[in-house]
mmCIF file of the N, C-alpha and C atoms, coordinates in Angstrom:
data_MODEL
# 
_entry.id   MODEL 
# 
loop_
_atom_site.group_PDB 
_atom_site.id 
_atom_site.type_symbol 
_atom_site.label_atom_id 
_atom_site.label_alt_id 
_atom_site.label_comp_id 
_atom_site.label_asym_id 
_atom_site.label_entity_id 
_atom_site.label_seq_id 
_atom_site.pdbx_PDB_ins_code 
_atom_site.Cartn_x 
_atom_site.Cartn_y 
_atom_site.Cartn_z 
_atom_site.occupancy 
_atom_site.B_iso_or_equiv 
_atom_site.pdbx_formal_charge 
_atom_site.auth_seq_id 
_atom_site.auth_comp_id 
_atom_site.auth_asym_id 
_atom_site.auth_atom_id 
_atom_site.pdbx_PDB_model_num 
ATOM 1   N N  . UNK A 1 1  ? 156.069 68.251 96.029  1.00 0.00 ? 1  UNK A N  1 
ATOM 2   C CA . UNK A 1 1  ? 156.917 69.375 95.651  1.00 0.00 ? 1  UNK A CA 1 
ATOM 3   C C  . UNK A 1 1  ? 158.279 69.217 96.320  1.00 0.00 ? 1  UNK A C  1 
ATOM 4   N N  . UNK A 1 2  ? 159.337 69.346 95.534  1.00 0.00 ? 2  UNK A N  1 
ATOM 5   C CA . UNK A 1 2  ? 160.699 69.223 96.050  1.00 0.00 ? 2  UNK A CA 1 
ATOM 6   C C  . UNK A 1 2  ? 161.215 70.590 96.476  1.00 0.00 ? 2  UNK A C  1 
ATOM 7   N N  . UNK A 1 3  ? 161.845 70.630 97.635  1.00 0.00 ? 3  UNK A N  1 
ATOM 8   C CA . UNK A 1 3  ? 162.416 71.883 98.109  1.00 0.00 ? 3  UNK A CA 1 
ATOM 9   C C  . UNK A 1 3  ? 163.740 72.158 97.410  1.00 0.00 ? 3  UNK A C  1 
ATOM 10  N N  . UNK A 1 4  ? 164.038 73.404 97.045  1.00 0.00 ? 4  UNK A N  1 
ATOM 11  C CA . UNK A 1 4  ? 165.328 73.716 96.422  1.00 0.00 ? 4  UNK A CA 1 
ATOM 12  C C  . UNK A 1 4  ? 166.455 73.620 97.442  1.00 0.00 ? 4  UNK A C  1 
ATOM 13  N N  . UNK A 1 5  ? 167.643 73.333 96.938  1.00 0.00 ? 5  UNK A N  1 
ATOM 14  C CA . UNK A 1 5  ? 168.805 73.289 97.827  1.00 0.00 ? 5  UNK A CA 1 
ATOM 15  C C  . UNK A 1 5  ? 169.079 74.677 98.376  1.00 0.00 ? 5  UNK A C  1 
ATOM 16  N N  . UNK A 1 6  ? 169.363 74.714 99.641  1.00 0.00 ? 6  UNK A N  1 
ATOM 17  C CA . UNK A 1 6  ? 169.618 76.004 100.269 1.00 0.00 ? 6  UNK A CA 1 
ATOM 18  C C  . UNK A 1 6  ? 171.020 76.515 99.938  1.00 0.00 ? 6  UNK A C  1 
ATOM 19  N N  . UNK A 1 7  ? 171.981 75.590 99.882  1.00 0.00 ? 7  UNK A N  1 
ATOM 20  C CA . UNK A 1 7  ? 173.357 75.945 99.569  1.00 0.00 ? 7  UNK A CA 1 
ATOM 21  C C  . UNK A 1 7  ? 173.847 75.046 98.443  1.00 0.00 ? 7  UNK A C  1 
ATOM 22  N N  . UNK A 1 8  ? 174.616 75.575 97.510  1.00 0.00 ? 8  UNK A N  1 
ATOM 23  C CA . UNK A 1 8  ? 175.099 74.735 96.407  1.00 0.00 ? 8  UNK A CA 1 
ATOM 24  C C  . UNK A 1 8  ? 176.121 73.704 96.891  1.00 0.00 ? 8  UNK A C  1 
ATOM 25  N N  . UNK A 1 9  ? 176.159 72.569 96.203  1.00 0.00 ? 9  UNK A N  1 
ATOM 26  C CA . UNK A 1 9  ? 177.087 71.492 96.563  1.00 0.00 ? 9  UNK A CA 1 
ATOM 27  C C  . UNK A 1 9  ? 178.412 71.690 95.842  1.00 0.00 ? 9  UNK A C  1 
ATOM 28  N N  . UNK A 1 10 ? 179.499 71.465 96.564  1.00 0.00 ? 10 UNK A N  1 
ATOM 29  C CA . UNK A 1 10 ? 180.848 71.507 96.001  1.00 0.00 ? 10 UNK A CA 1 
ATOM 30  C C  . UNK A 1 10 ? 181.481 70.145 96.237  1.00 0.00 ? 10 UNK A C  1 
ATOM 31  N N  . UNK A 1 11 ? 182.007 69.544 95.175  1.00 0.00 ? 11 UNK A N  1 
ATOM 32  C CA . UNK A 1 11 ? 182.592 68.211 95.262  1.00 0.00 ? 11 UNK A CA 1 
ATOM 33  C C  . UNK A 1 11 ? 184.084 68.319 95.529  1.00 0.00 ? 11 UNK A C  1 
ATOM 34  N N  . UNK A 1 12 ? 184.522 67.676 96.603  1.00 0.00 ? 12 UNK A N  1 
ATOM 35  C CA . UNK A 1 12 ? 185.844 67.874 97.177  1.00 0.00 ? 12 UNK A CA 1 
ATOM 36  C C  . UNK A 1 12 ? 186.769 66.709 96.831  1.00 0.00 ? 12 UNK A C  1 
ATOM 37  N N  . UNK A 1 13 ? 188.034 67.028 96.538  1.00 0.00 ? 13 UNK A N  1 
ATOM 38  C CA . UNK A 1 13 ? 189.106 66.037 96.496  1.00 0.00 ? 13 UNK A CA 1 
ATOM 39  C C  . UNK A 1 13 ? 189.838 66.128 97.829  1.00 0.00 ? 13 UNK A C  1 
ATOM 40  N N  . UNK A 1 14 ? 189.938 65.002 98.526  1.00 0.00 ? 14 UNK A N  1 
ATOM 41  C CA . UNK A 1 14 ? 190.502 64.969 99.868  1.00 0.00 ? 14 UNK A CA 1 
ATOM 42  C C  . UNK A 1 14 ? 191.859 64.272 99.835  1.00 0.00 ? 14 UNK A C  1 
ATOM 43  N N  . UNK A 1 15 ? 192.880 64.898 100.435 1.00 0.00 ? 15 UNK A N  1 
ATOM 44  C CA . UNK A 1 15 ? 194.250 64.386 100.421 1.00 0.00 ? 15 UNK A CA 1 
ATOM 45  C C  . UNK A 1 15 ? 194.678 64.030 101.836 1.00 0.00 ? 15 UNK A C  1 
ATOM 46  N N  . UNK A 1 16 ? 195.169 62.794 102.010 1.00 0.00 ? 16 UNK A N  1 
ATOM 47  C CA . UNK A 1 16 ? 195.577 62.293 103.331 1.00 0.00 ? 16 UNK A CA 1 
ATOM 48  C C  . UNK A 1 16 ? 196.872 62.964 103.787 1.00 0.00 ? 16 UNK A C  1 
ATOM 49  N N  . UNK A 1 17 ? 197.099 62.976 105.102 1.00 0.00 ? 17 UNK A N  1 
ATOM 50  C CA . UNK A 1 17 ? 198.370 63.494 105.620 1.00 0.00 ? 17 UNK A CA 1 
ATOM 51  C C  . UNK A 1 17 ? 199.549 62.699 105.058 1.00 0.00 ? 17 UNK A C  1 
ATOM 52  N N  . UNK A 1 18 ? 200.639 63.391 104.807 1.00 0.00 ? 18 UNK A N  1 
ATOM 53  C CA . UNK A 1 18 ? 201.815 62.742 104.238 1.00 0.00 ? 18 UNK A CA 1 
ATOM 54  C C  . UNK A 1 18 ? 203.062 63.442 104.762 1.00 0.00 ? 18 UNK A C  1 
ATOM 55  N N  . UNK A 1 19 ? 204.056 62.673 105.129 1.00 0.00 ? 19 UNK A N  1 
ATOM 56  C CA . UNK A 1 19 ? 205.296 63.253 105.646 1.00 0.00 ? 19 UNK A CA 1 
ATOM 57  C C  . UNK A 1 19 ? 205.067 63.922 106.987 1.00 0.00 ? 19 UNK A C  1 
ATOM 58  N N  . UNK A 1 20 ? 205.495 65.152 107.106 1.00 0.00 ? 20 UNK A N  1 
ATOM 59  C CA . UNK A 1 20 ? 205.317 65.888 108.356 1.00 0.00 ? 20 UNK A CA 1 
ATOM 60  C C  . UNK A 1 20 ? 203.946 66.541 108.469 1.00 0.00 ? 20 UNK A C  1 
ATOM 61  N N  . UNK A 1 21 ? 203.195 66.527 107.400 1.00 0.00 ? 21 UNK A N  1 
ATOM 62  C CA . UNK A 1 21 ? 201.864 67.150 107.400 1.00 0.00 ? 21 UNK A CA 1 
ATOM 63  C C  . UNK A 1 21 ? 200.891 66.276 108.183 1.00 0.00 ? 21 UNK A C  1 
ATOM 64  N N  . UNK A 1 22 ? 200.220 66.834 109.174 1.00 0.00 ? 22 UNK A N  1 
ATOM 65  C CA . UNK A 1 22 ? 199.331 66.077 110.056 1.00 0.00 ? 22 UNK A CA 1 
ATOM 66  C C  . UNK A 1 22 ? 197.850 66.277 109.752 1.00 0.00 ? 22 UNK A C  1 
ATOM 67  N N  . UNK A 1 23 ? 197.510 67.217 108.890 1.00 0.00 ? 23 UNK A N  1 
ATOM 68  C CA . UNK A 1 23 ? 196.114 67.510 108.593 1.00 0.00 ? 23 UNK A CA 1 
ATOM 69  C C  . UNK A 1 23 ? 195.727 66.981 107.217 1.00 0.00 ? 23 UNK A C  1 
ATOM 70  N N  . UNK A 1 24 ? 194.451 66.695 107.056 1.00 0.00 ? 24 UNK A N  1 
ATOM 71  C CA . UNK A 1 24 ? 193.905 66.339 105.747 1.00 0.00 ? 24 UNK A CA 1 
ATOM 72  C C  . UNK A 1 24 ? 193.663 67.627 104.978 1.00 0.00 ? 24 UNK A C  1 
ATOM 73  N N  . UNK A 1 25 ? 194.011 67.653 103.708 1.00 0.00 ? 25 UNK A N  1 
ATOM 74  C CA . UNK A 1 25 ? 193.766 68.812 102.851 1.00 0.00 ? 25 UNK A CA 1 
ATOM 75  C C  . UNK A 1 25 ? 192.636 68.491 101.909 1.00 0.00 ? 25 UNK A C  1 
ATOM 76  N N  . UNK A 1 26 ? 191.859 69.508 101.545 1.00 0.00 ? 26 UNK A N  1 
ATOM 77  C CA . UNK A 1 26 ? 190.843 69.313 100.521 1.00 0.00 ? 26 UNK A CA 1 
ATOM 78  C C  . UNK A 1 26 ? 190.863 70.483 99.546  1.00 0.00 ? 26 UNK A C  1 
ATOM 79  N N  . UNK A 1 27 ? 190.445 70.189 98.321  1.00 0.00 ? 27 UNK A N  1 
ATOM 80  C CA . UNK A 1 27 ? 190.400 71.193 97.259  1.00 0.00 ? 27 UNK A CA 1 
ATOM 81  C C  . UNK A 1 27 ? 189.086 71.023 96.508  1.00 0.00 ? 27 UNK A C  1 
ATOM 82  N N  . UNK A 1 28 ? 188.508 72.153 96.091  1.00 0.00 ? 28 UNK A N  1 
ATOM 83  C CA . UNK A 1 28 ? 187.264 72.098 95.328  1.00 0.00 ? 28 UNK A CA 1 
ATOM 84  C C  . UNK A 1 28 ? 187.119 73.353 94.480  1.00 0.00 ? 28 UNK A C  1 
ATOM 85  N N  . UNK A 1 29 ? 186.293 73.237 93.459  1.00 0.00 ? 29 UNK A N  1 
ATOM 86  C CA . UNK A 1 29 ? 185.920 74.378 92.627  1.00 0.00 ? 29 UNK A CA 1 
ATOM 87  C C  . UNK A 1 29 ? 184.589 74.882 93.154  1.00 0.00 ? 29 UNK A C  1 
ATOM 88  N N  . UNK A 1 30 ? 184.541 76.131 93.508  1.00 0.00 ? 30 UNK A N  1 
ATOM 89  C CA . UNK A 1 30 ? 183.346 76.730 94.105  1.00 0.00 ? 30 UNK A CA 1 
ATOM 90  C C  . UNK A 1 30 ? 182.237 76.850 93.061  1.00 0.00 ? 30 UNK A C  1 
ATOM 91  N N  . UNK A 1 31 ? 181.037 76.358 93.364  1.00 0.00 ? 31 UNK A N  1 
ATOM 92  C CA . UNK A 1 31 ? 179.938 76.489 92.410  1.00 0.00 ? 31 UNK A CA 1 
ATOM 93  C C  . UNK A 1 31 ? 179.416 77.919 92.300  1.00 0.00 ? 31 UNK A C  1 
ATOM 94  N N  . UNK A 1 32 ? 179.739 78.773 93.256  1.00 0.00 ? 32 UNK A N  1 
ATOM 95  C CA . UNK A 1 32 ? 179.256 80.146 93.238  1.00 0.00 ? 32 UNK A CA 1 
ATOM 96  C C  . UNK A 1 32 ? 180.161 81.077 92.427  1.00 0.00 ? 32 UNK A C  1 
ATOM 97  N N  . UNK A 1 33 ? 181.482 80.947 92.603  1.00 0.00 ? 33 UNK A N  1 
ATOM 98  C CA . UNK A 1 33 ? 182.400 81.883 91.946  1.00 0.00 ? 33 UNK A CA 1 
ATOM 99  C C  . UNK A 1 33 ? 183.281 81.229 90.887  1.00 0.00 ? 33 UNK A C  1 
ATOM 100 N N  . UNK A 1 34 ? 183.262 79.901 90.784  1.00 0.00 ? 34 UNK A N  1 
ATOM 101 C CA . UNK A 1 34 ? 184.027 79.116 89.799  1.00 0.00 ? 34 UNK A CA 1 
ATOM 102 C C  . UNK A 1 34 ? 185.540 79.163 90.002  1.00 0.00 ? 34 UNK A C  1 
ATOM 103 N N  . UNK A 1 35 ? 186.007 79.524 91.172  1.00 0.00 ? 35 UNK A N  1 
ATOM 104 C CA . UNK A 1 35 ? 187.425 79.501 91.482  1.00 0.00 ? 35 UNK A CA 1 
ATOM 105 C C  . UNK A 1 35 ? 187.730 78.312 92.390  1.00 0.00 ? 35 UNK A C  1 
ATOM 106 N N  . UNK A 1 36 ? 188.993 77.912 92.437  1.00 0.00 ? 36 UNK A N  1 
ATOM 107 C CA . UNK A 1 36 ? 189.408 76.824 93.301  1.00 0.00 ? 36 UNK A CA 1 
ATOM 108 C C  . UNK A 1 36 ? 189.667 77.318 94.707  1.00 0.00 ? 36 UNK A C  1 
ATOM 109 N N  . UNK A 1 37 ? 189.246 76.539 95.680  1.00 0.00 ? 37 UNK A N  1 
ATOM 110 C CA . UNK A 1 37 ? 189.468 76.861 97.087  1.00 0.00 ? 37 UNK A CA 1 
ATOM 111 C C  . UNK A 1 37 ? 190.081 75.645 97.769  1.00 0.00 ? 37 UNK A C  1 
ATOM 112 N N  . UNK A 1 38 ? 190.793 75.894 98.853  1.00 0.00 ? 38 UNK A N  1 
ATOM 113 C CA . UNK A 1 38 ? 191.477 74.852 99.595  1.00 0.00 ? 38 UNK A CA 1 
ATOM 114 C C  . UNK A 1 38 ? 191.123 74.967 101.067 1.00 0.00 ? 38 UNK A C  1 
ATOM 115 N N  . UNK A 1 39 ? 191.305 73.868 101.790 1.00 0.00 ? 39 UNK A N  1 
ATOM 116 C CA . UNK A 1 39 ? 191.051 73.887 103.219 1.00 0.00 ? 39 UNK A CA 1 
ATOM 117 C C  . UNK A 1 39 ? 191.747 72.728 103.889 1.00 0.00 ? 39 UNK A C  1 
ATOM 118 N N  . UNK A 1 40 ? 191.682 72.702 105.221 1.00 0.00 ? 40 UNK A N  1 
ATOM 119 C CA . UNK A 1 40 ? 192.303 71.643 106.012 1.00 0.00 ? 40 UNK A CA 1 
ATOM 120 C C  . UNK A 1 40 ? 191.318 71.197 107.085 1.00 0.00 ? 40 UNK A C  1 
ATOM 121 N N  . UNK A 1 41 ? 191.374 69.902 107.399 1.00 0.00 ? 41 UNK A N  1 
ATOM 122 C CA . UNK A 1 41 ? 190.574 69.345 108.490 1.00 0.00 ? 41 UNK A CA 1 
ATOM 123 C C  . UNK A 1 41 ? 191.454 68.383 109.281 1.00 0.00 ? 41 UNK A C  1 
ATOM 124 N N  . UNK A 1 42 ? 191.094 68.128 110.524 1.00 0.00 ? 42 UNK A N  1 
ATOM 125 C CA . UNK A 1 42 ? 191.893 67.251 111.382 1.00 0.00 ? 42 UNK A CA 1 
ATOM 126 C C  . UNK A 1 42 ? 191.687 65.772 111.064 1.00 0.00 ? 42 UNK A C  1 
ATOM 127 N N  . UNK A 1 43 ? 190.460 65.390 110.704 1.00 0.00 ? 43 UNK A N  1 
ATOM 128 C CA . UNK A 1 43 ? 190.213 63.986 110.385 1.00 0.00 ? 43 UNK A CA 1 
ATOM 129 C C  . UNK A 1 43 ? 189.350 63.880 109.132 1.00 0.00 ? 43 UNK A C  1 
ATOM 130 N N  . UNK A 1 44 ? 189.354 62.703 108.551 1.00 0.00 ? 44 UNK A N  1 
ATOM 131 C CA . UNK A 1 44 ? 188.703 62.464 107.266 1.00 0.00 ? 44 UNK A CA 1 
ATOM 132 C C  . UNK A 1 44 ? 187.189 62.684 107.328 1.00 0.00 ? 44 UNK A C  1 
ATOM 133 N N  . UNK A 1 45 ? 186.577 62.349 108.436 1.00 0.00 ? 45 UNK A N  1 
ATOM 134 C CA . UNK A 1 45 ? 185.122 62.422 108.556 1.00 0.00 ? 45 UNK A CA 1 
ATOM 135 C C  . UNK A 1 45 ? 184.587 63.848 108.632 1.00 0.00 ? 45 UNK A C  1 
ATOM 136 N N  . UNK A 1 46 ? 185.399 64.798 109.036 1.00 0.00 ? 46 UNK A N  1 
ATOM 137 C CA . UNK A 1 46 ? 184.910 66.166 109.199 1.00 0.00 ? 46 UNK A CA 1 
ATOM 138 C C  . UNK A 1 46 ? 185.035 67.001 107.927 1.00 0.00 ? 46 UNK A C  1 
ATOM 139 N N  . UNK A 1 47 ? 185.382 66.394 106.803 1.00 0.00 ? 47 UNK A N  1 
ATOM 140 C CA . UNK A 1 47 ? 185.528 67.145 105.556 1.00 0.00 ? 47 UNK A CA 1 
ATOM 141 C C  . UNK A 1 47 ? 184.185 67.477 104.925 1.00 0.00 ? 47 UNK A C  1 
ATOM 142 N N  . UNK A 1 48 ? 183.164 66.660 105.174 1.00 0.00 ? 48 UNK A N  1 
ATOM 143 C CA . UNK A 1 48 ? 181.855 66.913 104.575 1.00 0.00 ? 48 UNK A CA 1 
ATOM 144 C C  . UNK A 1 48 ? 181.029 67.827 105.450 1.00 0.00 ? 48 UNK A C  1 
ATOM 145 N N  . UNK A 1 49 ? 180.114 68.540 104.808 1.00 0.00 ? 49 UNK A N  1 
ATOM 146 C CA . UNK A 1 49 ? 179.194 69.389 105.558 1.00 0.00 ? 49 UNK A CA 1 
ATOM 147 C C  . UNK A 1 49 ? 179.218 70.820 105.059 1.00 0.00 ? 49 UNK A C  1 
ATOM 148 N N  . UNK A 1 50 ? 178.562 71.669 105.790 1.00 0.00 ? 50 UNK A N  1 
ATOM 149 C CA . UNK A 1 50 ? 178.426 73.073 105.425 1.00 0.00 ? 50 UNK A CA 1 
ATOM 150 C C  . UNK A 1 50 ? 179.661 73.854 105.856 1.00 0.00 ? 50 UNK A C  1 
ATOM 151 N N  . UNK A 1 51 ? 180.254 74.583 104.923 1.00 0.00 ? 51 UNK A N  1 
ATOM 152 C CA . UNK A 1 51 ? 181.438 75.412 105.205 1.00 0.00 ? 51 UNK A CA 1 
ATOM 153 C C  . UNK A 1 51 ? 181.362 76.708 104.420 1.00 0.00 ? 51 UNK A C  1 
ATOM 154 N N  . UNK A 1 52 ? 182.133 77.658 104.878 1.00 0.00 ? 52 UNK A N  1 
ATOM 155 C CA . UNK A 1 52 ? 182.259 78.914 104.151 1.00 0.00 ? 52 UNK A CA 1 
ATOM 156 C C  . UNK A 1 52 ? 183.485 78.820 103.244 1.00 0.00 ? 52 UNK A C  1 
ATOM 157 N N  . UNK A 1 53 ? 183.290 79.040 101.962 1.00 0.00 ? 53 UNK A N  1 
ATOM 158 C CA . UNK A 1 53 ? 184.385 78.982 100.989 1.00 0.00 ? 53 UNK A CA 1 
ATOM 159 C C  . UNK A 1 53 ? 185.259 80.226 101.125 1.00 0.00 ? 53 UNK A C  1 
ATOM 160 N N  . UNK A 1 54 ? 186.383 80.217 100.457 1.00 0.00 ? 54 UNK A N  1 
ATOM 161 C CA . UNK A 1 54 ? 187.298 81.351 100.506 1.00 0.00 ? 54 UNK A CA 1 
ATOM 162 C C  . UNK A 1 54 ? 186.701 82.640 99.959  1.00 0.00 ? 54 UNK A C  1 
ATOM 163 N N  . UNK A 1 55 ? 185.716 82.518 99.077  1.00 0.00 ? 55 UNK A N  1 
ATOM 164 C CA . UNK A 1 55 ? 185.063 83.703 98.511  1.00 0.00 ? 55 UNK A CA 1 
ATOM 165 C C  . UNK A 1 55 ? 183.995 84.270 99.434  1.00 0.00 ? 55 UNK A C  1 
ATOM 166 N N  . UNK A 1 56 ? 183.701 83.558 100.537 1.00 0.00 ? 56 UNK A N  1 
ATOM 167 C CA . UNK A 1 56 ? 182.743 84.063 101.510 1.00 0.00 ? 56 UNK A CA 1 
ATOM 168 C C  . UNK A 1 56 ? 181.360 83.440 101.422 1.00 0.00 ? 56 UNK A C  1 
ATOM 169 N N  . UNK A 1 57 ? 181.117 82.593 100.448 1.00 0.00 ? 57 UNK A N  1 
ATOM 170 C CA . UNK A 1 57 ? 179.794 81.994 100.288 1.00 0.00 ? 57 UNK A CA 1 
ATOM 171 C C  . UNK A 1 57 ? 179.723 80.653 101.005 1.00 0.00 ? 57 UNK A C  1 
ATOM 172 N N  . UNK A 1 58 ? 178.539 80.306 101.483 1.00 0.00 ? 58 UNK A N  1 
ATOM 173 C CA . UNK A 1 58 ? 178.335 79.018 102.127 1.00 0.00 ? 58 UNK A CA 1 
ATOM 174 C C  . UNK A 1 58 ? 178.112 77.951 101.064 1.00 0.00 ? 58 UNK A C  1 
ATOM 175 N N  . UNK A 1 59 ? 178.833 76.843 101.191 1.00 0.00 ? 59 UNK A N  1 
ATOM 176 C CA . UNK A 1 59 ? 178.687 75.725 100.262 1.00 0.00 ? 59 UNK A CA 1 
ATOM 177 C C  . UNK A 1 59 ? 178.604 74.432 101.070 1.00 0.00 ? 59 UNK A C  1 
ATOM 178 N N  . UNK A 1 60 ? 177.933 73.445 100.500 1.00 0.00 ? 60 UNK A N  1 
ATOM 179 C CA . UNK A 1 60 ? 177.823 72.128 101.108 1.00 0.00 ? 60 UNK A CA 1 
ATOM 180 C C  . UNK A 1 60 ? 178.890 71.244 100.488 1.00 0.00 ? 60 UNK A C  1 
ATOM 181 N N  . UNK A 1 61 ? 179.880 70.794 101.280 1.00 0.00 ? 61 UNK A N  1 
ATOM 182 C CA . UNK A 1 61 ? 180.984 69.990 100.769 1.00 0.00 ? 61 UNK A CA 1 
ATOM 183 C C  . UNK A 1 61 ? 180.621 68.509 100.769 1.00 0.00 ? 61 UNK A C  1 
ATOM 184 N N  . UNK A 1 62 ? 180.891 67.854 99.634  1.00 0.00 ? 62 UNK A N  1 
ATOM 185 C CA . UNK A 1 62 ? 180.672 66.425 99.465  1.00 0.00 ? 62 UNK A CA 1 
ATOM 186 C C  . UNK A 1 62 ? 181.980 65.832 98.957  1.00 0.00 ? 62 UNK A C  1 
ATOM 187 N N  . UNK A 1 63 ? 182.516 64.822 99.655  1.00 0.00 ? 63 UNK A N  1 
ATOM 188 C CA . UNK A 1 63 ? 183.778 64.204 99.244  1.00 0.00 ? 63 UNK A CA 1 
ATOM 189 C C  . UNK A 1 63 ? 183.523 63.336 98.015  1.00 0.00 ? 63 UNK A C  1 
ATOM 190 N N  . UNK A 1 64 ? 184.148 63.688 96.903  1.00 0.00 ? 64 UNK A N  1 
ATOM 191 C CA . UNK A 1 64 ? 183.991 62.940 95.658  1.00 0.00 ? 64 UNK A CA 1 
ATOM 192 C C  . UNK A 1 64 ? 185.078 61.882 95.517  1.00 0.00 ? 64 UNK A C  1 
ATOM 193 N N  . UNK A 1 65 ? 186.297 62.206 95.925  1.00 0.00 ? 65 UNK A N  1 
ATOM 194 C CA . UNK A 1 65 ? 187.403 61.247 95.832  1.00 0.00 ? 65 UNK A CA 1 
ATOM 195 C C  . UNK A 1 65 ? 188.396 61.527 96.954  1.00 0.00 ? 65 UNK A C  1 
ATOM 196 N N  . UNK A 1 66 ? 189.060 60.446 97.376  1.00 0.00 ? 66 UNK A N  1 
ATOM 197 C CA . UNK A 1 66 ? 190.032 60.540 98.462  1.00 0.00 ? 66 UNK A CA 1 
ATOM 198 C C  . UNK A 1 66 ? 191.350 59.972 97.976  1.00 0.00 ? 66 UNK A C  1 
ATOM 199 N N  . UNK A 1 67 ? 192.411 60.740 98.154  1.00 0.00 ? 67 UNK A N  1 
ATOM 200 C CA . UNK A 1 67 ? 193.757 60.305 97.798  1.00 0.00 ? 67 UNK A CA 1 
ATOM 201 C C  . UNK A 1 67 ? 194.501 59.979 99.078  1.00 0.00 ? 67 UNK A C  1 
ATOM 202 N N  . UNK A 1 68 ? 194.908 58.708 99.221  1.00 0.00 ? 68 UNK A N  1 
ATOM 203 C CA . UNK A 1 68 ? 195.538 58.260 100.450 1.00 0.00 ? 68 UNK A CA 1 
ATOM 204 C C  . UNK A 1 68 ? 197.042 58.074 100.330 1.00 0.00 ? 68 UNK A C  1 
ATOM 205 N N  . UNK A 1 69 ? 197.613 58.161 99.164  1.00 0.00 ? 69 UNK A N  1 
ATOM 206 C CA . UNK A 1 69 ? 199.059 58.053 99.007  1.00 0.00 ? 69 UNK A CA 1 
ATOM 207 C C  . UNK A 1 69 ? 199.528 56.630 98.791  1.00 0.00 ? 69 UNK A C  1 
ATOM 208 N N  . UNK A 1 70 ? 200.837 56.443 98.779  1.00 0.00 ? 70 UNK A N  1 
ATOM 209 C CA . UNK A 1 70 ? 201.439 55.142 98.467  1.00 0.00 ? 70 UNK A CA 1 
ATOM 210 C C  . UNK A 1 70 ? 201.322 54.156 99.612  1.00 0.00 ? 70 UNK A C  1 
ATOM 211 N N  . UNK A 1 71 ? 201.212 54.585 100.826 1.00 0.00 ? 71 UNK A N  1 
ATOM 212 C CA . UNK A 1 71 ? 201.181 53.689 101.979 1.00 0.00 ? 71 UNK A CA 1 
ATOM 213 C C  . UNK A 1 71 ? 199.779 53.163 102.287 1.00 0.00 ? 71 UNK A C  1 
ATOM 214 N N  . UNK A 1 72 ? 198.795 53.425 101.447 1.00 0.00 ? 72 UNK A N  1 
ATOM 215 C CA . UNK A 1 72 ? 197.432 53.003 101.739 1.00 0.00 ? 72 UNK A CA 1 
ATOM 216 C C  . UNK A 1 72 ? 197.228 51.537 101.382 1.00 0.00 ? 72 UNK A C  1 
ATOM 217 N N  . UNK A 1 73 ? 196.144 50.966 101.894 1.00 0.00 ? 73 UNK A N  1 
ATOM 218 C CA . UNK A 1 73 ? 195.806 49.584 101.609 1.00 0.00 ? 73 UNK A CA 1 
ATOM 219 C C  . UNK A 1 73 ? 195.360 49.412 100.161 1.00 0.00 ? 73 UNK A C  1 
ATOM 220 N N  . UNK A 1 74 ? 194.774 50.444 99.579  1.00 0.00 ? 74 UNK A N  1 
ATOM 221 C CA . UNK A 1 74 ? 194.284 50.381 98.209  1.00 0.00 ? 74 UNK A CA 1 
ATOM 222 C C  . UNK A 1 74 ? 195.454 50.260 97.233  1.00 0.00 ? 74 UNK A C  1 
ATOM 223 N N  . UNK A 1 75 ? 196.542 50.980 97.503  1.00 0.00 ? 75 UNK A N  1 
ATOM 224 C CA . UNK A 1 75 ? 197.694 50.986 96.597  1.00 0.00 ? 75 UNK A CA 1 
ATOM 225 C C  . UNK A 1 75 ? 198.524 49.702 96.711  1.00 0.00 ? 75 UNK A C  1 
ATOM 226 N N  . UNK A 1 76 ? 198.395 48.979 97.806  1.00 0.00 ? 76 UNK A N  1 
ATOM 227 C CA . UNK A 1 76 ? 199.205 47.778 98.022  1.00 0.00 ? 76 UNK A CA 1 
ATOM 228 C C  . UNK A 1 76 ? 198.726 46.580 97.236  1.00 0.00 ? 76 UNK A C  1 
# 
């Protein structure tokens, strides 16, 4: 028997720091309320995990894609 998920998963787009901005930004569509929410984290690794969305519900964040900008190794 499989246990049900305790908190719904939200797939996050993660944006690297750019210019004077020192924090990573993330954006996602909340599976509970269907609205977009935003957040900030200090480093790339701390974006995943359990968080409270802007609507007040707990969601499990999973990084789906990461945008690193023009100075990244991928873009070169």
